[in-house]
VOKE-972239 format. One record per residue (C-alpha): y negated, z, x negated; residue number from 1; residue in three letters. Coordinates in steps of 0.2 Angstrom, whole numbers, plus 5000, padded with zeros to 4 digits. Each point is the difference from the previous one (the first is absolute). Example, Ala and Ser with C-alpha at 12.3 -4.5 7.8 and 13.67 -1.06 7.14 Angstrom:
2
{v=5022&w=5039&u=4938&resi=1&resn=Ala}
{v=4983&w=4997&u=4994&resi=2&resn=Ser}
//
This chain:
225
{v=5086&w=5286&u=4881&resi=1&resn=Met}
{v=4984&w=4991&u=5000&resi=2&resn=Asn}
{v=5008&w=4984&u=4993&resi=3&resn=Asn}
{v=5013&w=5000&u=5015&resi=4&resn=Val}
{v=4986&w=5002&u=5012&resi=5&resn=Val}
{v=4990&w=4985&u=4992&resi=6&resn=Ile}
{v=5016&w=4989&u=5000&resi=7&resn=Lys}
{v=5003&w=5004&u=5018&resi=8&resn=Lys}
{v=4982&w=4996&u=5005&resi=9&resn=Glu}
{v=5001&w=4983&u=4990&resi=10&resn=Glu}
{v=5017&w=4996&u=5008&resi=11&resn=Ser}
{v=4992&w=5004&u=5017&resi=12&resn=Phe}
{v=4985&w=4988&u=4996&resi=13&resn=Ser}
{v=5012&w=4986&u=4994&resi=14&resn=Ile}
{v=5009&w=5001&u=5017&resi=15&resn=His}
{v=4984&w=5000&u=5010&resi=16&resn=Ile}
{v=4994&w=4984&u=4990&resi=17&resn=Leu}
{v=5017&w=4992&u=5003&resi=18&resn=Leu}
{v=4999&w=5004&u=5018&resi=19&resn=Leu}
{v=4982&w=4993&u=5001&resi=20&resn=Ile}
{v=5006&w=4984&u=4991&resi=21&resn=Phe}
{v=5015&w=4998&u=5012&resi=22&resn=Ala}
{v=4989&w=5002&u=5015&resi=23&resn=Val}
{v=4987&w=4988&u=4994&resi=24&resn=Ser}
{v=5014&w=4987&u=4995&resi=25&resn=Ala}
{v=5007&w=5002&u=5018&resi=26&resn=Ala}
{v=4983&w=4997&u=5008&resi=27&resn=Ile}
{v=4997&w=4985&u=4989&resi=28&resn=Val}
{v=5017&w=4993&u=5005&resi=29&resn=Leu}
{v=4997&w=5003&u=5019&resi=30&resn=Val}
{v=4983&w=4992&u=4999&resi=31&resn=Leu}
{v=5007&w=4985&u=4991&resi=32&resn=Trp}
{v=5014&w=4998&u=5012&resi=33&resn=Gln}
{v=4987&w=5002&u=5015&resi=34&resn=Phe}
{v=4989&w=4987&u=4992&resi=35&resn=Glu}
{v=5014&w=4987&u=4997&resi=36&resn=Asn}
{v=5007&w=5003&u=5017&resi=37&resn=Ala}
{v=4984&w=4994&u=5008&resi=38&resn=Lys}
{v=5002&w=4983&u=4991&resi=39&resn=Leu}
{v=5007&w=4985&u=5010&resi=40&resn=Pro}
{v=5017&w=4994&u=4994&resi=41&resn=Asp}
{v=4993&w=4983&u=4994&resi=42&resn=Asn}
{v=4987&w=5008&u=4988&resi=43&resn=Val}
{v=5002&w=5000&u=4981&resi=44&resn=Gly}
{v=5009&w=4983&u=4998&resi=45&resn=Arg}
{v=4999&w=4981&u=5002&resi=46&resn=Glu}
{v=5004&w=4994&u=5018&resi=47&resn=Leu}
{v=5010&w=4985&u=5003&resi=48&resn=Arg}
{v=5008&w=4991&u=5015&resi=49&resn=Gly}
{v=4999&w=5008&u=5017&resi=50&resn=Glu}
{v=4990&w=5015&u=4993&resi=51&resn=Glu}
{v=4987&w=4988&u=4993&resi=52&resn=Phe}
{v=4999&w=4990&u=5016&resi=53&resn=Asn}
{v=4997&w=5016&u=5010&resi=54&resn=Glu}
{v=4986&w=5005&u=4989&resi=55&resn=Val}
{v=4992&w=4983&u=5001&resi=56&resn=Ala}
{v=5001&w=5000&u=5019&resi=57&resn=Glu}
{v=4991&w=5017&u=5000&resi=58&resn=Arg}
{v=4987&w=4995&u=4987&resi=59&resn=Asn}
{v=4994&w=4983&u=4993&resi=60&resn=Ser}
{v=5012&w=4986&u=5002&resi=61&resn=Pro}
{v=4992&w=4993&u=4984&resi=62&resn=Leu}
{v=5009&w=5012&u=4988&resi=63&resn=Ile}
{v=5012&w=4993&u=4988&resi=64&resn=Glu}
{v=5005&w=5016&u=4992&resi=65&resn=Tyr}
{v=5003&w=5018&u=5006&resi=66&resn=Ala}
{v=5002&w=5016&u=4990&resi=67&resn=Tyr}
{v=4994&w=5015&u=5010&resi=68&resn=Leu}
{v=4992&w=5014&u=4990&resi=69&resn=Ser}
{v=5002&w=5019&u=5003&resi=70&resn=Pro}
{v=4982&w=5002&u=4996&resi=71&resn=Asn}
{v=4993&w=5000&u=5018&resi=72&resn=Ala}
{v=4997&w=5010&u=5015&resi=73&resn=Asp}
{v=5013&w=4997&u=5014&resi=74&resn=Phe}
{v=4992&w=4995&u=5012&resi=75&resn=Pro}
{v=4981&w=4997&u=4996&resi=76&resn=Arg}
{v=4988&w=5012&u=5010&resi=77&resn=Glu}
{v=4988&w=4987&u=5006&resi=78&resn=Gly}
{v=4999&w=4983&u=5009&resi=79&resn=Glu}
{v=4998&w=4985&u=4989&resi=80&resn=Ile}
{v=4982&w=4994&u=5000&resi=81&resn=Lys}
{v=4997&w=4994&u=4982&resi=82&resn=Lys}
{v=5007&w=4991&u=4986&resi=83&resn=Ile}
{v=4997&w=5006&u=4982&resi=84&resn=Thr}
{v=5001&w=4988&u=4985&resi=85&resn=Val}
{v=5005&w=5005&u=4982&resi=86&resn=His}
{v=5005&w=4991&u=4984&resi=87&resn=His}
{v=5015&w=5005&u=4989&resi=88&resn=Met}
{v=4989&w=5001&u=4984&resi=89&resn=Ala}
{v=5014&w=4989&u=4993&resi=90&resn=Gly}
{v=5012&w=4986&u=5003&resi=91&resn=Glu}
{v=5015&w=5006&u=5009&resi=92&resn=Met}
{v=5015&w=4993&u=5009&resi=93&resn=Thr}
{v=5004&w=5007&u=5017&resi=94&resn=Leu}
{v=5016&w=5007&u=4993&resi=95&resn=Glu}
{v=4990&w=5009&u=4986&resi=96&resn=Glu}
{v=4987&w=5007&u=5012&resi=97&resn=Cys}
{v=5014&w=5006&u=5012&resi=98&resn=Gly}
{v=5009&w=5009&u=4985&resi=99&resn=Lys}
{v=4983&w=5008&u=4996&resi=100&resn=Met}
{v=4997&w=5006&u=5018&resi=101&resn=Phe}
{v=5018&w=5005&u=5001&resi=102&resn=Gly}
{v=4996&w=5014&u=4987&resi=103&resn=Asn}
{v=4997&w=5016&u=5010&resi=104&resn=His}
{v=4991&w=5008&u=4985&resi=105&resn=Asp}
{v=4986&w=4986&u=5001&resi=106&resn=Arg}
{v=4994&w=5006&u=5017&resi=107&resn=Ser}
{v=4994&w=4982&u=5004&resi=108&resn=Ala}
{v=5004&w=4986&u=5011&resi=109&resn=Ser}
{v=4993&w=4986&u=5011&resi=110&resn=Ser}
{v=5005&w=4992&u=5017&resi=111&resn=Asn}
{v=5001&w=4983&u=4992&resi=112&resn=Tyr}
{v=4998&w=4991&u=4984&resi=113&resn=Ala}
{v=4997&w=4981&u=4995&resi=114&resn=Ile}
{v=5005&w=4993&u=4983&resi=115&resn=Asp}
{v=4992&w=4985&u=4991&resi=116&resn=Ser}
{v=5012&w=4988&u=5008&resi=117&resn=Glu}
{v=4994&w=5005&u=5017&resi=118&resn=Gly}
{v=5016&w=5009&u=5005&resi=119&resn=Arg}
{v=4998&w=5016&u=5011&resi=120&resn=Ile}
{v=5009&w=5016&u=4999&resi=121&resn=Ala}
{v=5001&w=5016&u=5011&resi=122&resn=Ile}
{v=5001&w=5017&u=4993&resi=123&resn=Tyr}
{v=4995&w=5011&u=5014&resi=124&resn=Val}
{v=5002&w=4995&u=5018&resi=125&resn=Glu}
{v=4984&w=4998&u=5010&resi=126&resn=Glu}
{v=5004&w=5015&u=5011&resi=127&resn=His}
{v=5000&w=5011&u=4985&resi=128&resn=Asn}
{v=4985&w=5005&u=4989&resi=129&resn=Arg}
{v=5001&w=4993&u=4982&resi=130&resn=Ala}
{v=4992&w=5011&u=4986&resi=131&resn=Trp}
{v=4988&w=4986&u=4993&resi=132&resn=Thr}
{v=4982&w=5003&u=5001&resi=133&resn=Ser}
{v=4996&w=5018&u=4994&resi=134&resn=Ser}
{v=4995&w=5004&u=5018&resi=135&resn=Asn}
{v=5012&w=5007&u=5013&resi=136&resn=Arg}
{v=4988&w=4996&u=5015&resi=137&resn=Glu}
{v=4998&w=4982&u=4995&resi=138&resn=Asn}
{v=5019&w=4997&u=4996&resi=139&resn=Asp}
{v=5004&w=5008&u=5017&resi=140&resn=Ser}
{v=4990&w=4986&u=5008&resi=141&resn=Gln}
{v=5003&w=4985&u=4988&resi=142&resn=Ala}
{v=5014&w=4988&u=4995&resi=143&resn=Val}
{v=4998&w=5000&u=4981&resi=144&resn=Thr}
{v=5004&w=4985&u=4989&resi=145&resn=Ile}
{v=5002&w=4999&u=4982&resi=146&resn=Glu}
{v=4997&w=4982&u=4992&resi=147&resn=Val}
{v=5006&w=4995&u=4983&resi=148&resn=Ser}
{v=4988&w=4995&u=4987&resi=149&resn=Asn}
{v=5003&w=4984&u=4990&resi=150&resn=Asp}
{v=4987&w=5004&u=4986&resi=151&resn=Glu}
{v=4998&w=5018&u=4993&resi=152&resn=Leu}
{v=4983&w=5008&u=4998&resi=153&resn=Glu}
{v=4984&w=4990&u=5001&resi=154&resn=Gly}
{v=4998&w=4995&u=5019&resi=155&resn=Asp}
{v=5018&w=5005&u=5003&resi=156&resn=Trp}
{v=5004&w=4983&u=5007&resi=157&resn=His}
{v=5013&w=4997&u=5014&resi=158&resn=Ile}
{v=5009&w=4983&u=5002&resi=159&resn=Ser}
{v=4995&w=4988&u=5014&resi=160&resn=Asp}
{v=5018&w=5002&u=5007&resi=161&resn=Lys}
{v=4997&w=5019&u=5001&resi=162&resn=Ala}
{v=4983&w=4998&u=5009&resi=163&resn=Leu}
{v=5008&w=4988&u=5013&resi=164&resn=Ala}
{v=5014&w=5012&u=5004&resi=165&resn=Ser}
{v=4987&w=5014&u=5001&resi=166&resn=Leu}
{v=4991&w=4991&u=5013&resi=167&resn=Ile}
{v=5016&w=4996&u=5010&resi=168&resn=Glu}
{v=5006&w=5018&u=4999&resi=169&resn=Leu}
{v=4983&w=5007&u=5005&resi=170&resn=Cys}
{v=5000&w=4988&u=5015&resi=171&resn=Thr}
{v=5018&w=5005&u=5005&resi=172&resn=Asp}
{v=4996&w=5019&u=4999&resi=173&resn=Ile}
{v=4984&w=4997&u=5010&resi=174&resn=Cys}
{v=5010&w=4991&u=5014&resi=175&resn=Arg}
{v=5014&w=5012&u=5001&resi=176&resn=Arg}
{v=4989&w=5015&u=5000&resi=177&resn=Asn}
{v=4987&w=4994&u=5012&resi=178&resn=Asp}
{v=4986&w=4999&u=4987&resi=179&resn=Ile}
{v=4988&w=4987&u=5009&resi=180&resn=Gln}
{v=4989&w=4996&u=4985&resi=181&resn=Met}
{v=5000&w=5005&u=4981&resi=182&resn=Leu}
{v=4984&w=5006&u=4993&resi=183&resn=Asn}
{v=4995&w=5005&u=4982&resi=184&resn=Phe}
{v=4984&w=5011&u=5000&resi=185&resn=Thr}
{v=5001&w=5005&u=4982&resi=186&resn=Gly}
{v=5003&w=5018&u=5005&resi=187&resn=Asp}
{v=5013&w=5010&u=5009&resi=188&resn=Ile}
{v=4993&w=4995&u=5017&resi=189&resn=Asn}
{v=5008&w=4983&u=5000&resi=190&resn=Gly}
{v=5018&w=4997&u=5005&resi=191&resn=Asn}
{v=5003&w=4991&u=4983&resi=192&resn=Leu}
{v=4999&w=5013&u=4986&resi=193&resn=Thr}
{v=5004&w=5001&u=4982&resi=194&resn=Ile}
{v=5007&w=5014&u=4988&resi=195&resn=His}
{v=4984&w=5003&u=4991&resi=196&resn=Ser}
{v=4991&w=5005&u=5016&resi=197&resn=Met}
{v=5011&w=5016&u=4999&resi=198&resn=Phe}
{v=5001&w=5004&u=4982&resi=199&resn=Ser}
{v=4987&w=5000&u=4986&resi=200&resn=Asp}
{v=5014&w=4999&u=4987&resi=201&resn=Lys}
{v=5004&w=4981&u=5004&resi=202&resn=Thr}
{v=4991&w=4984&u=5002&resi=203&resn=Asp}
{v=5015&w=4993&u=5010&resi=204&resn=Cys}
{v=5002&w=4986&u=5005&resi=205&resn=Pro}
{v=4990&w=4993&u=4986&resi=206&resn=Gly}
{v=4985&w=4988&u=5000&resi=207&resn=Pro}
{v=5009&w=4984&u=5005&resi=208&resn=Tyr}
{v=5009&w=5006&u=5015&resi=209&resn=Leu}
{v=4984&w=5010&u=5005&resi=210&resn=Lys}
{v=4991&w=4983&u=5000&resi=211&resn=Ser}
{v=5012&w=4992&u=5011&resi=212&resn=Lys}
{v=4999&w=5013&u=5014&resi=213&resn=Leu}
{v=4987&w=4991&u=5011&resi=214&resn=Pro}
{v=5011&w=4984&u=4998&resi=215&resn=Tyr}
{v=5016&w=5010&u=5005&resi=216&resn=Ile}
{v=4991&w=5007&u=5015&resi=217&resn=Val}
{v=4994&w=4982&u=5006&resi=218&resn=Asp}
{v=5017&w=4993&u=4997&resi=219&resn=Glu}
{v=5009&w=5013&u=5010&resi=220&resn=Val}
{v=4987&w=5000&u=5014&resi=221&resn=Asn}
{v=5002&w=4981&u=5002&resi=222&resn=Lys}
{v=5019&w=5003&u=5002&resi=223&resn=Arg}
{v=4997&w=5014&u=5013&resi=224&resn=Leu}
{v=4989&w=4989&u=5012&resi=225&resn=Ile}
//
C-alpha cells in the first residue's frame, strides 16, 4: 500500500515538473517572439539597392556597406550630442564586422565602422542606440564608431586612410546632428568620448588613436566652420 502511495506521489511530482517546464518554455517562446517582433524588417542582413539607399539617406551618405545589427535599442532614448570612438582590436573587413555584430549572442554593435581602406559601414542606424561603450547613458547620446587596426597590439595603429575617413565621418555626423563644435576634454564631459572612459576593462581605442584625438578635433572643427 505504501509503495502505491509513493508511486502516486512520484507521478504527481513528475507531472508538476512537466507542467512547470511547459509553462516556462511557453513564456520563453512568447518573450522571444515579442523581442523579435520589435525588430525592423531590415535588421539582421546585408542591405542592397533601394534599401541601402534609404538607409544612406537617413544616416551618413558616406557609407559603402550596410548590415543592420539586432543588437540595439529601437529607437535610442536620448538626443545625439556626442561621438564615441573605438578600435576593433583587430584588422577586420566591414563584412566580417557586420557578421560579428549580426550575432545576437554577442550583445555588441556600433553605429558605424571604418576598415583599413577607409571604407565606412553602418550597423545601427543613428536614430537607434548601438551597444558599444559599456555605458547606456553614453550610447543613448553618442554615435559610436569602430575603427579597424592595421597593426595588432603595441600602439594598435590605424591606417592613414582610416584616420581620414574617421575625420570625414565625424564631420558629417556633427553637421547632420547640429553639433556645432567637437571637443575632447579627456573625460566624459567632452562631446568626443572613447570606450575606456566607461570601462576599466579596456584601453580602447589604443595609444595611437588616442594620440590622434586632438588632431581629429582640429580637423573636424576646421570643416565645420
